[in-house]
C-alpha positions as CSV (number, residue, x, y, z in Angstrom):
1,X,83.2,141.8,137.2
2,X,86.6,142.1,138.8
3,X,86.3,138.6,140.3
4,X,85.2,137.1,136.9
5,X,88.3,138.7,135.2
6,X,90.6,137.1,137.7
7,X,88.9,133.7,137.2
8,X,89.2,134.0,133.4
9,X,92.9,135.1,133.8
10,X,93.7,132.1,135.9
11,X,91.8,129.7,133.6
12,X,93.7,131.1,130.6
13,X,97.0,130.8,132.4
14,X,96.3,127.1,133.3
15,X,95.2,126.3,129.8
16,X,98.3,127.9,128.3
17,X,100.5,126.0,130.8
18,X,98.7,122.7,129.9
19,X,99.2,123.3,126.2
20,X,102.8,124.2,126.6
21,X,103.5,121.2,128.8
22,X,101.8,118.9,126.3
23,X,103.9,120.4,123.5
24,X,107.1,120.1,125.4
25,X,106.3,116.5,126.3
26,X,105.4,115.3,122.8
27,X,108.3,117.2,121.1
28,X,111.1,117.0,123.6
29,X,110.6,114.2,126.1
30,X,108.6,111.4,124.4
31,X,110.5,109.3,121.9
32,X,108.5,107.0,119.6
33,X,109.9,103.5,119.8
34,X,111.7,102.4,116.7
35,X,110.2,99.7,114.5
36,X,112.8,97.0,114.1
37,X,112.8,93.8,112.0
38,X,113.2,91.6,115.1
39,X,110.2,93.2,116.9
40,X,108.0,92.9,113.8
41,X,109.0,89.3,113.3
42,X,108.2,88.5,117.0
43,X,104.8,90.3,116.7
44,X,104.0,88.3,113.5
45,X,105.1,85.0,115.2
46,X,102.7,85.6,118.2
47,X,99.8,86.3,115.9
48,X,100.2,83.1,113.9
49,X,97.5,80.6,114.7
50,X,98.2,77.0,115.5
51,X,97.6,74.5,112.7
52,X,95.1,71.8,112.9
53,X,96.7,68.4,113.6
54,X,96.2,67.4,110.0
55,X,96.5,70.9,108.4
56,X,98.8,71.5,105.5
57,X,99.7,75.1,104.6
58,X,99.1,76.3,101.0
59,X,100.8,79.2,99.3
60,X,98.7,81.1,96.7
61,X,100.3,83.5,94.3
62,X,98.1,86.5,93.6
63,X,97.8,88.6,90.5
64,X,100.4,91.4,90.1
65,X,99.4,94.8,91.5
66,X,100.3,98.3,90.4
67,X,99.1,101.2,92.4
68,X,99.8,104.9,93.0
69,X,101.1,105.9,96.4
70,X,100.0,108.9,98.3
71,X,101.6,111.9,96.5
72,X,103.5,114.6,98.3
73,X,104.6,118.2,97.6
74,X,108.3,118.8,97.4
75,X,109.0,121.8,99.6
76,X,112.0,122.9,97.5
77,X,110.1,123.5,94.3
78,X,106.4,123.1,95.4
79,X,105.8,120.4,92.7
80,X,103.7,117.4,93.5
81,X,105.7,114.1,93.4
82,X,103.9,111.0,92.4
83,X,105.2,107.5,93.1
84,X,103.8,104.0,92.4
85,X,104.4,100.5,93.5
86,X,104.3,97.3,91.5
87,X,104.3,94.0,93.3
88,X,103.3,90.4,93.3
89,X,102.0,88.9,96.5
90,X,101.8,85.3,97.7
91,X,99.7,84.5,100.7
92,X,100.2,81.5,103.0
93,X,96.9,79.8,103.9
94,X,96.7,78.1,107.3
95,X,95.0,75.0,106.0
96,X,94.2,73.6,102.5
97,X,90.6,73.4,103.5
98,X,90.5,77.2,103.8
99,X,91.8,77.8,100.2
100,X,88.3,78.1,98.7
101,X,87.2,80.4,101.5
102,X,90.1,82.8,100.7
103,X,89.6,82.5,96.9
104,X,86.0,83.6,97.4
105,X,87.1,86.6,99.5
106,X,90.1,87.5,97.3
107,X,88.5,90.4,95.4
108,X,87.6,92.1,98.7
109,X,91.0,91.4,100.2
110,X,92.7,92.8,97.2
111,X,90.5,95.9,97.4
112,X,91.6,96.4,101.0
113,X,95.3,96.0,99.9
114,X,94.9,98.6,97.1
115,X,93.0,100.9,99.5
116,X,95.8,100.6,102.0
117,X,98.5,101.1,99.3
118,X,96.8,104.4,98.2
119,X,97.3,105.8,101.7
120,X,101.0,104.8,102.0
121,X,103.8,107.2,101.3
122,X,107.0,106.4,99.4
123,X,109.1,106.7,102.5
124,X,106.9,104.1,104.3
125,X,107.5,101.4,101.8
126,X,111.1,102.2,101.0
127,X,112.2,100.9,104.3
128,X,112.3,97.3,105.6
129,X,110.3,98.3,108.7
130,X,107.6,99.8,106.5
131,X,107.2,96.7,104.4
132,X,106.9,94.6,107.6
133,X,104.2,96.9,108.8
134,X,102.4,96.7,105.5
135,X,102.7,92.9,105.5
136,X,101.1,92.7,108.9
137,X,98.4,95.1,107.8
138,X,97.6,92.8,104.8
139,X,97.4,89.8,107.1
140,X,95.2,91.6,109.6
141,X,92.8,93.0,106.9
142,X,92.4,89.5,105.3
143,X,91.8,87.7,108.5
144,X,89.4,90.5,109.7
145,X,87.3,90.1,106.6
146,X,87.3,86.3,106.8
147,X,86.5,86.4,110.5
148,X,89.1,83.7,111.0
149,X,92.9,83.4,111.1
150,X,93.1,82.0,107.5
151,X,96.1,83.9,106.2
152,X,99.3,83.2,108.2
153,X,102.0,84.9,106.1
154,X,102.4,87.2,103.1
155,X,105.4,87.1,100.8
156,X,106.5,89.7,98.3
157,X,107.6,87.9,95.2
158,X,108.3,91.2,93.3
159,X,108.4,94.6,94.9
160,X,109.2,97.7,92.8
161,X,108.9,101.3,94.1
162,X,109.3,104.2,91.8
C-alpha cells in the first residue's frame, strides 16, 4: 500500500504541474495574434477564385436583415443587455451564369447568415476586424452550401448596431 501511495502522490504532482504549466502558458506566455484589416484583406484576396475568361461579375442586393445579437449580462448591475443589428447585404457573384444558382440557394444562405448573427456579440461586430471576419464567414458559408466558389465578395450597404 505504501508503494501505491507514492505512485499516486507522484502522479498527482505531475498532473498539477502540467495543469499549472498549461495555465501559465495560455495566460502569460501565449499572445493571440491581432486581427488586422490588412491581414483580413489579404486572406480574402487569396480565397477569391479566378474568373472564367468570359465571366462577368454580378452584384445582387439582398433583402434587409434585422436580428438579435447574443445577449450578455452586465456585471455591474446583473441585468441582461440585448442588442440587435440591422443591415442590408450585397453579394458579388463570380459569373453571371451562377446568379440563378445563388438565387435558388438564397433562403438557405440567409438562414446561415441569421444563425451566425445570433451567435455574435455586440463587441464582435462593433469593430472593423469583427465585420471583416463576419464578411468572410458569410462568403465561406455561401460557397460551402453551393459547393462552388460562387460568392466572391460581400458588401454591407447599411450596417446599424444598437
